N, C-alpha and C positions, 0 to 999 in steps of 0.2 A: 570432628572438623567438617565444615560444610563444603559442598562442592558447587562451584560456579562455572558454567560453560559459556564461552564467548562464541556466538554463532555468527559466521562471516559469509553471507551470500556473495558469490564471486562469479562474474561473467566477463570474460576477455580482460582479465586484470593481471596479465603476466608481469607487467612492470611494477605493480603495486603489492604483490603478494609478500615479497621480502621486506620492503619498507614498512608495510603495515605490521608484519610480525615483529620487527624490531621496535616499533613504536608501542605496540600493545604489551609486549613483554616487559617493558619498563614499568608499567603500572600494575601488573599482576603480582603484587608483592605482599598482600595482606596475609599474615601468618595464620589467621583464623579460617582461611579458605584453601581448598585444593582447586587449582584452576585447570581448565581445559580450553583449547582453541579448536573449534570445529569449523573448518572451511566447507562450504557447500559449493561445489563446482557445477554451475548451472549450464552444462553443455557448452563450455567455452570452446572457441575455434582456434585459439592460439595456444601458448605454452603454459596457461594458468595451472592446469592439473600437474604438469611436470614440476613446476616450481613448488606447488603445495607438497608433492611427494618428497621432494628434496628436504623440505622442512620437517616432514613427518618422520623421515629416516634419522634426522639429526636430533630431533627433540620429541620425546615421548608424550609431551603435553599436546602436540599437534595431531589432530585427527582430521579425516576428510570423508565426505560422501560425494560421489560424482554421478550426475544424471546421465541417462542415455542420450538426451538431447536437451535443448533449451526449453524449459517449462516456465520460466519467469521467476521474478523475485518472490512473489507470493508463495509459489511452490517451494522455493528454496528455504524460506522461513518456516514453512510447514514441516519440511523434512528435518530441519535443525531442531525444532521444538519437539517433534516426535522422538528424535534420537536422544534428546536431553531431558526427557520428562522425569527422570529419576534424580536430576540435579536439584539442589535446593533453590537455585536461582539461575537465570540466564541473562545474558546481555546480547542483544541483536545490534550489529554494527556493520556498516558497509566497508568494503575492502579498499575503497578509493582514497581514503584519508581525508575526505571532506567532512567527516564527523570525528571530532577530537577524542582519541582514546584516553587522554588525561581525565576526561569527565567520568570515566568508570570509577575512579577513586571516590568522587563525590557521590555517585550513584550508590556505591556500597555503603557509604556513611549514612545516607538516608534509609537504605534498606535495613541497616542495623537499628535505626530509630523506629522501625515498624511499617514503613511504606512498602506496599505490595507491588506498585508500579512506579518507576522513576523514568519519566519520558522526557524527551527533548523537543525543542522547537527553535527555529531561527529567530534571533533577536530582531532581525529585519530581513528584507529580501535584497539587501545591497549586494551587487555583484551578479545577480541573475539577469537574464535578458528581460527588457522592459515588457515585451509582449507576453512572455511567460508569467511575469509578475501580475500583469493586468488580468489575465485569465484565471490565475490562481486565486487572487483576491475575490473575483466575481464568483468563482466556484464555491469558496468557503462561505461567502455571504448567502448564496442560494441554498447550499447544503444545510447550514445552520438555521436558516429561516424555515425550512420544511422538514425538519427531523426532530425527534424528541431528545436525542442524545447528541449535542453539538460537539464539534471538533475545534481545537485551537488552530487558528490560521498559522500555517507554517510548521505544524506538528510533524515530527520525523518518526521513522521506524526505529531509530536509534533509541533503545530503552532497556531498562533492567526490569525483569519480570520474576516475581516469586513463583514457586512451583504450583501454588494454588491457582494463580492466574493462568499458568500454562495448562493445567488440568482443565480449567473451565474453557479455555480456548479450544483444546483438542476434543472436548465433549460435543462441540457443535458439528453438525453434519453438512454445513454449507459447502458446496463445491466452488462457488465464487468466494474468494477470500479477500475481502477488503480489510486488511489487518488493522489499520488505524481505527476503523469503525467498530470492529469486533472488540478490541481492547478498551475502547471507550464504553461500549455497551455492557461488558461484563462487570464494570464497577470496580470495587476495591479501593483502598486508600492509596492515593497517588500524589506524586510531587513532580513539578515541571522544572526543568533546567533549561536555560537559554544559552545560545552561543552564536557568535558572529559567523557570517558566510566564509567558507574556506574554499578557495579555487582548487581545481584539480592540478596536480603536478605532472602526472603521467596519464596518457590515454585520453579517450573521449567518453562522454556519457552515452550510454546505450538507450536512454529514455528519449524517444522521439515524440513529437507533438501527437502523433497518432496513438502511440502506446500510452501516453499520459491521458489522452482523451478517453480511451477505452477503460483505463484504470479508474478515472473519475466517474465515468458512466456506470460502471459496475458498483461503485460506492453509492451513487445516487439510487440505483436500482435496489440495492440491499436495504438501505436504511432511511431513505427519504420518501415522502409522499408526493413529491413534485411530478413523478412519472405518471401519476393519476390525475393530478391537478391541471397540468398544462393542456392535455387533450380536451378535458372537460371545459376549461376556460375558453379555448379556441372555438369549440363547438357552440358554446353559449353565445359568444360574440357573433358567430355566423348566423345563429337563429335570430338574434336581436336585429342585426342588419337586414336580414331577410324580411322580417316583419315591417321594419321601417321602409324598406324598398317597396313592398306591396302598397303601403299607405301612400307613399309618394306617387306611385303609378296611378292609383285610384284618383288622387287629387290633381293629376296632370303635371307634376313637376318632373318632366322627363330627363332633363339634363342631370339633375342630382341623382335621379334614379339610375341612370346609366353609370354614373360614377360609383354608386354603391354596388352595382352588379359586378363591376371590375374588382372591387374590394372583396366581395363574396367569393368570386372565383379564386382570387389569391389566397384567401383564408381556407377555402376548400382544399386547394392543392397543398398548402402548408399542413393542414390537419391530416390529410392523407399520408404525407411524408412522415409526420410525427407518429401517427398510429401504426403505419407500416413498420417503422424502425422499432417502436416499442413492442409490437407484436412479434417481430423477428427475435428480438433479444429475450422476450418472455418465453417464447417457444423453445429457443435455443437453450436458455437456462434450464427449463423444465426437462428438456431432452438430456442435457448434461447430467442433471440430478438423477433422472430415472436410469440412465445407462450405468451410472455408478462406476465410471472408469476411475482409476487411481489418479490422484492429483499430479503425481510424478512417478518416474521409473528410475531405479538405481542401476547403473552399469557396474560400478565397483565402489569399494569403500575400504578404509584402513581396517586392518584385521580386528582391532579392539573397539571399533565404533559400535555402539548399540543402536538397534533400530526395531521399532514395533512391527 
């Protein structure tokens, strides 16, 4: 009998822990599999851990890992995958019920057909804030234009992964974990499933614009060449306008020359800002890699949870 672990990153989801459990329990019915539900409490400040412990005491299928503080969803997924590396397959799914547990049955069906990755994406962005949709579409367009391994616009972390994929993922030493990019990069036979937007019933999303921007920037930094292209392009434009400005000054076209000087100053300031930010993140990333600090720290876990 094969083992499948459902990894559930959870941060301040006290109102969703039980409804999620009830929903996912209904679909974990395949007699060919031994199922496990592994909650990862990512330093929640509410009663999320207490609710998870209640389920763990009542149902031996439920396991948990609880962090010492909030390390982020990427770290939670990393912990879940490390703890589940002996499973034949895993499913990563959020606790907020905005990703339909019923799709797990279809994922398993494609897994049996030989697919190593069965991932999901939004059929549309209906229901999302318009500004977030605008920036998301722009982000994927830029990302896919300047990377060798493109991503589906709207791809989610909700996916089924074969143990060979998990092993490949865990073999990478990256401290910055852009999970979507990594699972796209490792390859393997894959299938995409789509579903419509599902609004939250309880609680609020913890993804702020700032956290989404940082997450997207890390993805660009890991897999895209644009972080090198943009500063080079701005510098090239500044050099060209400088040459034109000198020629205009020589030929006495002072009005246009002054206009180009203003443009050059603006470009120089913008270039300094871009290079400064890129240098900071590059040095910070190198520092983080060299220091080799753990991606997360565990405060407690259910007695029979495994961990490398």
